[in-house]
C-alpha positions in Angstrom: 100.2 109.3 135.9 97.8 112.3 135.9 97.7 114.9 133.1 98.2 118.6 133.4 95.7 120.2 131.0 95.7 123.9 130.1 92.0 124.5 129.6 91.9 128.1 128.4 89.9 130.7 126.5 91.7 132.8 123.8 91.2 135.0 120.8 91.8 133.8 117.3 95.2 135.3 117.4 96.2 133.5 120.7 95.6 136.1 123.4 93.9 135.1 126.7 93.2 138.8 127.5 93.9 142.3 126.6 97.3 143.8 127.7 96.0 144.1 131.3 94.5 140.5 131.2 90.9 141.5 130.8 88.9 139.0 128.7 85.4 140.1 129.4 84.7 140.6 125.7 84.7 136.8 125.3 81.7 136.5 127.7 79.3 137.5 124.9 80.0 134.1 123.3 78.5 132.1 126.3 75.5 131.0 124.2 73.0 128.4 125.5 74.7 125.7 123.3 78.1 126.6 124.5 77.0 126.7 128.2 75.4 123.3 127.9 78.8 122.0 126.6 80.6 123.4 129.6 78.0 122.2 132.0 78.1 118.6 130.7 81.7 118.2 129.7 83.7 120.5 132.0 81.4 121.5 135.0 84.3 121.7 137.4 85.8 124.6 135.4 82.8 126.7 136.4 83.4 128.5 139.7 81.4 127.3 142.7 79.2 130.5 142.5 78.7 130.1 138.8 77.7 126.4 139.3 74.9 127.4 141.6 73.6 130.1 139.2 73.7 127.6 136.3 72.0 124.8 138.3 75.0 122.4 138.3 76.1 122.9 141.9 75.9 119.1 142.5 77.5 118.1 139.2 80.4 115.7 139.6 83.8 116.6 138.3 84.2 115.1 134.8 87.9 115.5 134.1 89.7 117.4 136.9 89.9 117.2 140.6 92.7 119.7 141.1 93.1 123.3 139.8 96.3 125.4 139.7 96.1 129.1 139.0 98.3 132.1 139.2 98.1 135.0 141.6 96.5 137.4 139.1 93.8 134.9 138.2 93.1 134.2 141.9 93.0 137.9 142.6 89.9 138.2 140.5 88.1 136.0 143.0 89.6 137.7 146.0 88.4 141.1 144.7 84.9 139.6 144.6 85.2 138.5 148.2 85.7 134.8 147.2 88.6 133.0 148.8 87.8 129.5 147.4 86.4 129.9 143.9 86.7 126.2 143.1 85.9 124.6 146.4 84.7 121.5 144.6 88.3 120.7 143.8 91.8 120.8 145.4 92.9 124.4 144.8 96.4 125.6 144.4 97.6 129.1 143.7 101.2 129.9 142.5 102.3 133.1 144.2 105.4 134.6 145.7 103.5 137.7 147.0 100.7 136.1 149.0 102.0 135.4 152.5 99.6 132.8 153.7 96.5 131.4 152.2 93.3 133.3 152.9 91.4 130.1 152.9 92.1 126.6 154.3 90.9 125.1 151.0 93.6 126.9 149.0 97.3 125.8 149.0 99.8 128.6 148.1 102.9 127.5 146.2 105.6 130.0 146.6 108.6 128.0 145.6 109.5 124.9 143.5 106.3 125.1 141.4 107.5 122.6 138.9 108.4 120.1 141.7 104.9 120.5 143.2 103.2 119.9 139.9 105.4 116.8 139.2 104.3 115.4 142.6 100.7 116.0 141.7 101.1 114.4 138.3 102.8 111.3 139.9 99.8 110.6 142.1 98.2 107.2 141.3 94.6 108.1 141.7 92.4 111.0 140.9 91.4 112.9 137.8 93.5 115.4 135.9 95.0 118.7 136.9 93.5 121.9 135.4 95.9 124.7 134.6 93.5 127.6 134.9 95.8 130.4 134.1 97.4 132.8 133.6 100.0 133.5 131.0 103.1 133.6 133.3 102.1 130.5 135.1 101.4 128.6 131.9 104.9 129.8 130.7 106.5 128.5 133.8 104.8 125.1 133.4 105.0 124.8 129.7 107.2 121.7 129.9 104.7 120.0 132.2 101.6 120.6 130.0 100.3 117.3 128.6 97.1 118.5 127.0 95.7 121.7 125.6 92.0 122.4 125.4 91.7 125.8 123.7 88.3 127.5 123.6 88.9 129.9 120.7 86.5 132.8 120.5 85.9 134.5 117.1 87.7 137.8 118.1 91.1 139.3 117.1 92.9 141.2 119.9 95.9 142.3 117.9 98.0 142.3 121.1 97.5 141.4 124.7 98.3 138.6 127.1 99.6 135.6 125.3 98.6 132.0 126.1 102.1 131.3 127.3 104.3 134.0 128.8 107.5 132.1 128.0 110.7 132.4 126.0 110.6 131.2 122.4 110.7 127.4 121.9 109.0 125.0 119.7 106.9 122.3 121.4 104.8 119.9 119.3 101.3 118.9 120.0 98.9 116.6 118.1 95.4 117.7 117.3 92.9 115.2 118.8 89.6 116.9 118.2 87.8 120.1 117.1 84.3 121.0 118.2 82.5 123.9 116.6 79.6 125.9 117.9 76.9 127.9 116.1 78.3 131.1 117.6 81.7 130.6 116.0 83.5 129.3 119.0 85.9 126.4 118.4 87.1 124.0 121.1 90.4 122.3 120.0 92.0 119.5 122.0 95.7 118.7 121.6 97.9 116.1 123.2 101.6 116.6 123.8 103.9 114.9 121.4 106.5 113.2 123.5 
């Protein structure tokens, strides 16, 4: 069974963006050390365009072969004229407002999101599934998340877009590892306690 991993960047106080979802302030923490980590451990989480710029265009996928993101996250790519930001993986976008897919590489999920994710997880082969964001999608899929990889940047937002846009509930995870970087970034990995 494949894992659904929420690999996400957030502030110390758990926000993935400001109230409008903007997280550009976190970009200042992309130090050489941290970029090397991303390029070697999670190259598939770098957009196709970013991979070319960083010289890892031919890097193999280390952990994920499928990505799911919400409409707002996908809109950032569309606004930049990119219809397939992660063409090196199977791409899915959860959206009720996009009519059809603007790209043959991208599958639009407009209904039964949980059912589609469960089918993906039940596949026998392949790597994991990356839950790219955003908050509402993560909230809708919270019961399906098997692993959290949280890139915590040393910033406090005070308010903004939470990691999970969901109703209150307590779900336990077990800390598996913590990696620290010289710029103050922490990468914490948690597995779901089932």
